C-alpha positions in Angstrom: 207.2 70.5 41.3 209.6 69.0 43.8 209.5 65.4 45.0 208.2 66.6 48.3 205.0 67.9 46.6 204.4 65.0 44.4 201.9 62.3 45.5 203.1 59.0 46.8 201.2 57.2 44.0 202.9 59.3 41.4 206.4 58.7 42.9 205.7 55.0 43.1 204.7 55.0 39.4 207.7 57.0 38.2 210.7 56.0 40.3 211.7 52.3 40.4 212.6 51.4 43.9 210.4 54.1 45.5 208.0 51.6 47.0 210.9 50.0 48.9 211.6 53.3 50.5 208.0 53.9 51.3 207.6 50.4 52.7 210.6 51.0 55.0 209.0 54.2 56.4 205.4 52.7 56.5 204.1 55.3 54.0 200.9 54.1 52.3 201.3 54.6 48.6 198.2 52.5 47.8 195.1 53.7 49.6 197.0 56.9 50.7 198.6 57.4 47.3 197.0 60.8 46.7 198.9 62.4 49.7 202.0 64.2 48.8 205.3 63.0 50.2 205.4 66.0 52.5 202.0 65.4 53.9 202.4 61.7 54.3 205.8 62.1 56.1 204.4 64.8 58.4 201.5 62.5 59.4 204.0 59.9 60.5 206.4 62.4 62.1 209.3 61.6 59.9 211.7 63.7 57.8 210.2 64.2 54.4 213.4 65.8 53.0 215.5 62.8 54.0 213.1 60.5 52.0 213.2 62.9 49.1 217.0 62.8 49.1 216.9 59.0 48.9 214.6 59.1 46.0 216.8 61.7 44.2 219.8 59.4 44.8 217.9 56.5 43.2 217.2 58.7 40.2 220.8 59.8 40.0 222.1 56.2 39.8 221.9 56.4 36.0 224.9 58.7 35.9 227.7 57.0 34.1 225.4 54.9 31.9 226.7 56.6 28.7 230.3 55.9 29.3 232.2 54.0 26.6 233.3 51.0 28.6 235.4 49.6 25.8 238.2 52.0 26.8 238.0 51.2 30.5 240.2 48.9 32.5 238.9 45.5 33.6 239.1 46.6 37.2 237.1 49.8 36.6 234.4 48.0 34.6 234.1 45.3 37.3 233.8 47.9 40.0 231.0 49.5 38.0 229.2 46.2 37.4 229.4 45.4 41.1 228.0 48.7 42.2 225.5 49.4 39.4 224.1 45.9 38.9 225.0 43.4 41.6 224.0 45.8 44.4 221.0 47.0 42.5 219.7 43.5 41.8 220.0 42.7 45.5 217.8 45.7 46.2 215.3 45.2 43.4 214.3 41.6 43.7 213.1 41.4 47.4 210.9 44.4 46.8 209.6 43.1 43.5 208.8 39.7 45.2 206.9 41.5 47.9 204.9 43.6 45.4 204.1 40.5 43.3 202.9 38.6 46.3 200.7 41.5 47.3 199.2 41.8 43.8 198.5 38.1 43.7 196.9 38.1 47.1 194.6 41.1 46.4 193.9 40.6 42.7 194.3 36.8 42.2 190.7 36.5 41.1 191.3 38.7 38.0 192.0 36.9 34.7 194.8 39.4 34.0 196.6 38.9 37.3 200.2 37.6 36.9 199.7 34.4 38.9 203.0 32.6 39.4 205.1 35.8 39.0 206.1 35.9 42.7 207.4 32.3 42.5 209.2 33.1 39.3 210.9 36.1 40.8 212.0 34.1 43.8 213.6 31.6 41.5 215.3 34.4 39.5 216.6 35.9 42.8 218.1 32.5 43.8 219.8 32.0 40.4 221.1 35.6 40.2 222.5 35.4 43.8 224.3 32.2 43.0 225.7 33.6 39.7 226.8 36.9 41.3 228.5 35.1 44.2 230.6 33.1 41.7 231.6 36.2 39.9 232.4 38.1 43.1 234.3 35.3 44.9 236.2 33.7 42.0 235.9 35.2 38.5 236.2 38.9 39.1 239.2 38.7 41.4 241.0 36.5 38.9 240.2 38.8 36.0 241.3 41.8 37.9 244.7 40.1 38.5 245.1 39.3 34.9 244.6 35.5 35.0 242.8 35.4 31.6 244.0 32.2 29.8 243.1 30.0 32.8 239.5 31.3 32.9 238.1 30.3 29.5 236.1 27.5 31.0 234.6 29.5 33.8 233.8 32.3 31.3 231.8 29.9 29.2 229.9 28.8 32.3 229.0 32.4 33.0 227.9 32.9 29.4 225.6 29.9 29.7 224.1 31.2 33.0 223.6 34.6 31.2 221.5 32.7 28.6 219.5 31.2 31.4 218.8 34.7 32.9 217.7 35.8 29.4 215.3 32.9 29.3 214.0 33.9 32.8 213.2 37.3 31.3 211.2 35.7 28.5 209.1 33.8 31.1 208.7 37.0 33.1 207.4 38.8 30.0 205.0 35.9 29.3 203.6 36.1 32.8 203.0 39.8 32.5 201.9 40.2 28.9 205.3 41.9 28.1 205.0 43.9 31.4 201.8 45.6 30.1 199.5 47.1 32.8 195.9 46.1 32.6 193.2 48.7 32.9 192.4 49.8 36.4 195.7 48.6 37.9 196.2 49.8 41.4 199.4 51.7 42.6 201.0 48.5 43.9 200.5 46.8 40.5 201.8 49.9 38.7 204.9 50.0 41.0 205.5 46.3 40.4 205.5 46.7 36.6 207.6 49.8 36.7 210.1 47.8 38.8 210.0 44.8 36.5 210.7 47.1 33.5 213.7 48.5 35.4 214.9 45.0 36.3 214.6 43.9 32.7 216.6 46.9 31.4 219.2 46.6 34.1 219.7 42.8 33.7 220.0 43.2 29.9 222.6 45.9 30.3 224.4 43.9 33.0 224.7 40.9 30.7 225.7 43.0 27.7 228.6 44.6 29.6 229.9 41.3 30.7 229.4 39.2 27.6 230.2 41.9 24.9 232.7 44.2 26.7 234.3 42.5 29.7 234.6 38.9 28.5 235.2 39.7 24.8 237.5 42.6 25.5 239.9 40.5 27.7 241.4 38.9 24.5 241.4 41.9 22.2 241.3 45.2 24.1 244.6 46.4 25.5 242.9 48.6 28.1 240.7 45.9 29.4 243.1 43.0 29.2 246.0 44.8 30.8 244.3 46.8 33.4 243.8 44.4 36.3 247.4 44.6 37.5 247.0 48.2 38.6 
């Protein structure tokens, strides 16, 4: 079955980020979640194939995940981190905040509703934005140019902030019972938790690549340490 023939609800449950696309095009994946993408797009007079292409592109973003980054140059690894994680986090968090706010507004009277999740995600977004800006404006350009010895202090600051991001994930898990859906969860709730799972996986991989490959490798891997000059 092609994406065009799958229901909006099924797509929202299976593709992290699909709800953002649907929201942009005003496609109702909640009450109208049983309609196929083709049907829903036709009802709104928009190009269903264009939306399907965007969803396929989101699915394809995992290409390159299996690469052995220990053999890469610092510049190549930094470029990958910027594209795969910095850009992705900036797409993920606004939509997750919107979904969390919606779930709290509609289901706030339920004991299993993750009250406080939206506020926590807003804080996570602020802290991640600040962290990524430091890397983009100062740390990564210096690393790419080979200024390693001078950056031991800033690297420790980045590691400390990574620890704080990890603590934020622990709080997120506590608020959502380890991102476990309750019985009878609506499509919005399902899409929220699917997106939270993707955020957790992405953020952990992001921190791993920086702490354990990029930062560690600068002092011991010839490929990483010597690459920035090219």
